[in-house]
N, C-alpha and C positions, 0 to 999 in steps of 0.2 A: 503494500499500500505506499502510494507516495504521498509526500507531504507538502506544503506549499513552498515555494523557492525562497532560500534564505538570502536576505539582502547583504549577507557577508563574503558567503563561499559560493554562491550561485547555484547550488544543488538543490532536489527536490527533497530536503532533509529538514524542513521547518514544521514542527508537529505543535500541535496544540496541547498545553498542561492547564493545571487549574489556575495559576496566577498569569497566563500569558501564553507565549509561545517559545521554544527553544528548539535550535538547530543540533541534531544528533552527531554531525559529522565534526562542525567546529566548536560547539559548545556555545554558540551565541544566544542569548536569551533578550526577549522584549516582555515587559511587564504590563498588563493592560489595568491599570487602576480604577477604581470605582469614580464614576463621574458625576456624584449628586444627583443622581437619576435623570440627567440631561444627555441621555444617550449612553454607549458603552455597556459594559456589566458590572452589577455590583459585586461584592463579595459573598462568598458561598456560605450559605444558611446550614448549620450542622444540623437543624432540625428536619428541614424538609428536602435538603439538598439542592437549591435552586440557587443560581447568582442573583438573590433580589435583596441584598442587606445594603441598606443606605441610611447613613447617619445612626447607626446602631439598632436598626428596627427593619425586619425582615418584611417587604410588601407582600408576599405572598401567604404565609402562615400567620405574620403578627408576632413572631418571636421578637424579643428585645433584647439586644446585647449592651452590657454595661463595662 
């Protein structure tokens, strides 16, 4: 299974991880931070497993993180 093209080494080895993307060949990483709900994905909720935690609260299940 081929990943996306890596911006550093140019190979199709850029795979999605929990926090963003990582190249398995050269080790280049891209971190996708939470964007306050204005596009992008939030942090992963440990209760429901969705990436919908913004400002300490999950928008899917309502769990709050303090």
